[in-house]
N, C-alpha and C positions, 0 to 999 in steps of 0.2 A: 757498356753505352749502347742506346736505342738508337733504332735507325726507323724515322718517320719516312710513311709512304712516298712524300715529294722529297726527300732528301736523298732517296735510293736513286735519283737520278745521277746523281755525283758519286765520285768513286770513293772507295776507302781512303785510297791516297789524298785525296783533295779534301774530305772530312779532317782527316788527322793534322793535316798541314794546318789548316785554319783553326784546329785547337792548340796548338800551339802560338798561332798568330795572337790568339785571342788571349792566352795565357801571359805571352810577351807585352802584351799592351797593360794588363793588369799588375806586371812587376811579382806574379806569383812565381815565384822561383823553385817553390817547393814542389808544387804541382807541376812546374814547365819540365824538370828534370824526367819523371817516369814517362810525362807524356812526347817527349822527343824518343825516348826508347821505344815508344808504342808504334809512333808515327814511321821510324826507321823501320822497324818490325814488318809494318804495314804497305810497304815500297816507297817511302818518302824518301828521296835520298840527301845527302850531305849535303851536296850543292845546292838543291831546292830550299833547305832549311837555312842556309848561310844568306841566298839571296833573299829570300822573305824577312828575316832580321835585318839585314842590312835596308833593306826598301823601309822599313817601318819606322827607321828612325826619325824620315820625313812625318809622320804621323805621331809617334809616342814618344821621341827625342832619344837622341844618342845614348843618355844612360840606360834606357831599358833595351835600347839594342844591343849595346855592347853587355849589358848582363847576360842577356838570352843566348848571346852568342859564346860567353865563357860557359854556360850553363851546357851548349852543344858540345864547347872543348873538353868539358870534363867528362861526359859521357863517351867520348869518343875514348878517352885517353883510358877511361877505368873500368869501362863495359861494352867495347867494342864486340860486335859479333861478323862472325867470317860472311854472312851472308848479308849484311849492309852495303847498301851500294853508293859508291863515291859521286856518281852522275856524270855528268859531262864537265872536262875541265873548263874552270873559269878562264874567259880571254877577255880583254881588255876592251871596251868598245870604242871602235874608230870615231866616233862623233866627240869624245874626251878631250881630242886635239883640236876641234874644230868647234869653237864658242858659238858661231853663225849658224852652223850647220845644225847643231843640239836645239838652238831656240826655233829652227824651222822646223825641225821634226817634231819635238816637244808641242810646237803650237798646232800641228797635226794631229797629234795624240792627243791632247786635250778637246780638241774641237771633236772628234770620235767620241770620247768619252762622256762629255756633255751635251752631245746630239747637236751642238749650234756653237758658233763662234763664241769664245769667253774672253771677255777684257776686264781686268781688275782694277780700273782707271783710278779707283777711290784710293789704290795704295801702289803705285808702280815697282816698287821695289817686290812686295809679294807676287804681281802679276809676271815679273821675270824671273823670281825663282820658281814659280809652279812649271812655268812653260820651259825654260832652258835647262832647271836641276833636274826636278822632280818626273815631269813628263819627257825632258828630254836624255839628260845622263841616267837617270837611274832606270826608266822603262827602255834604255838600250840594250840592257844586258838582256843574254839570252838564257840567263838560268830558269825563269816561270815564263810562261806565255801571259799574252796581256788579260786572256780571260783567269787564269788563276791567281794573276796579279792583284785584279780587282776582288776575288774571293778572298783573298788573305788579307785585304783592305777593307773589307766589311765585317771579317771575324774581328780584327785587331779593334776597330771603331765600337763593336757590340760588347769589347771591354771596358770601354771607358764611358763614364756618365758626364752629361753635359756636352756631347758633341752629336746631338739627335740631328742636326741639321745636315753634316755632314755624312752621318751615316747613311740618310734618305738619298743624298747626292750620288753615294757611291753605290748604293742598290741599283739606282737606275743605270749608272756607270757601268756596274757589272753586266747587267745585261747588253748596253752599247758596245762591251768590249767582247761579247761572243757567248755569254751565258743565257740561258733561258729565264723567265722569270719563276717557273716554278722552282727552278735549280735555286737562284737565289733566296726565296721565301723558305724553300726547304732546308737550307742551308742556317738561316735565322731559327727556324724550329730546332734544330736538331743540336745547335750550340744552346738554346735556351733549355732545352730537355734534360740535357747531358751535364748541366752547370758550369758550362764554359763563358755564358756573356753576363753582363752587368745592367745591360738595359735589353727589355723585350723589344727585337727589332723584325718582329713577324708583322705584315701587312694590318691585319685585324687592330694588333696592339697599337700601331702607329696612326691608325685611324680614328681610335677612341672609343668609350665604353659604351655609346650607343651601336644599337644594330648596323650593321654594314650593309645587309641585304646583298641583292643581286647583282649584275653586271648591267648598267643601264641602258640596254640594248635600244631601246624603244626610241631613246633621242640620242643615241651615239653619234649621229650625223651633224648634230648642232652643238657638240663638245669639240674641244682641243684636250686628247688626252684621255683617261680611263676615269669614270664614275660610277656610283653605286646607288641603287635605290630601295629602301626600307619602309614600307606602309606603316603607320603607326596608327593603332587602334587604341581607344578608350579601353580598361580591362571591364570596365563594368556594362559592356556593351558586346552582344552576340556578334557571330559573322553576318546575321541576316538584317542586322539594325543598322541604320544611317546615323551618323554624330552630326552634329551642327557643323563643324569645320572636320575636314580631312587633312591628315598631315601626313608628312612622309619625311622621312630622314634621307639627306643626300649626302653622299661621301665622295668629295673630291680627293684623287689620288694627288702628290704633288706636282704642282703644274698643271693641273687639268683645271679649265676655265668654259663655260658656256659662251654660246655666241652673243652678240648684242640681240636684244629682243624685246616686244612690248607686250604686256597684259592688256587686254579689251575686258570692259565690263566686270573686273574686278581687280583690286589691290592687293599683291603679294606681299605677306610677312616671311621675314627671316629670322630664326632664332637661332643664334650659334651657340654650339654645344660642345666642340672641341676642335682642336687643331688652330690655324692661323689664315686667313682670306682677304679676299680683297673684295669690295663694291664698288661701281663707279657707276655712275647716271652721264649720260651724252652731255659734252660739254662741260663737265665738272670734275675737281681732282679725285682720283681712287681714295676710299675710306679702307683702313685697315681695320680688320674684324677679328676680335678675339670670343672667346667663350664668354657667355652672358650678353651681349651686345643683341639688340634687337632693331630689324630696319624692316619700316613701313615703305614700301614701294608703290606709290601711286599710279592707277592706272595711265595707259596712254603715256607711258614716261618708258624711254628708250635706255636701255641699263644691260649690266652682265654681273655675274659673279663666278667665283671660284676660290681655288687654294692658292698660296703663295708657291712659288716655285721650290722651296726648301721644306716644306710641310703637309701634312696630311690637313683636311678640313671638312668638318662636318656641319651642316643647318637642318634644322626641322623648318619645313615650310607648308604654309597653308594659303589660299586665297579666300577673299571676302567679298563677295559680290556687292558689285556697286549700283546695279541697275543694267536692262539691255543683256543682249547675246555676249556670253564671254569665249573668248578665243586669243590664241598665242600668233604672234607673229615673229617668226624666227630672221634675223636679220645675217649681216657679215660676221665672220668670227673675229675674234680681239687677236690681232697681229702680235706676232714674237716681238716686232719693234714697239708696240704698245707697251706691251706685258713686261718685256725684260726692263725697261726704265722705271716700273714701280720698285 
């Protein structure tokens, strides 16, 4: 197994545990059996594997959770090594006997994970299951730390196709629960490099095929969240030549958006190239942006644009002069109250 530079900030125990989580999600029992042995060799305890596979039923279903536990039991019965660690004894969480406490505690855990209060009013049943059971009952176990639980979840979701929004959300959640952004991206690179993931969950892959560029520090004070900027120059021009229109690719991380602002002396053109985003003019409904869409923003119109909360987003941008001095007026941020309703 190769180890990327960014993944070196994670312990071998964490990486091997996450490899097992990804294989559990895929239902790849043939590869899971030797992965479990290797994890136990590398310091993962039996209790940690039990806790991880049990937790993952909420993400991958009972069949795959039970199958993984069955493989673990098989390994222990047939090939147990004397130095393998059992880990801390399992204890029944006290909140299992108090549904109200489980709901309160789970609500707090979910708010920490998402970074803001979260209410799924569209489906109250799932809202209750998430708060009371997943983030209440399951997260109350002491077999894994909150940080390791989210790494396990990211690894499992990287092993499933069609759950990219949840993967993006839990990557952010893994940071909120105590991991660094570099550790989470390093885990994704490691899973991909070693053939454990089914989707590429590295940041650049989520951003899209267009160049991501460098952190957009010059305008960071006008953005909520992180964005990146990559100048785009026609291939037939040299570095010293100017083009008729100067283009740049702006990459918005999930949830990132710029402040309300106004362009003077020019209208701005947005060419959406990857991911999903939003564009809104003052006093008008927001427009959902997808690849291929083009937005022509008149000068002197107050507006904002950015990514959806569960998706990276990229657009090319350029400005076409309309006469007079060109300038931008940066205004108030797009509040969570406005953004979360989209």
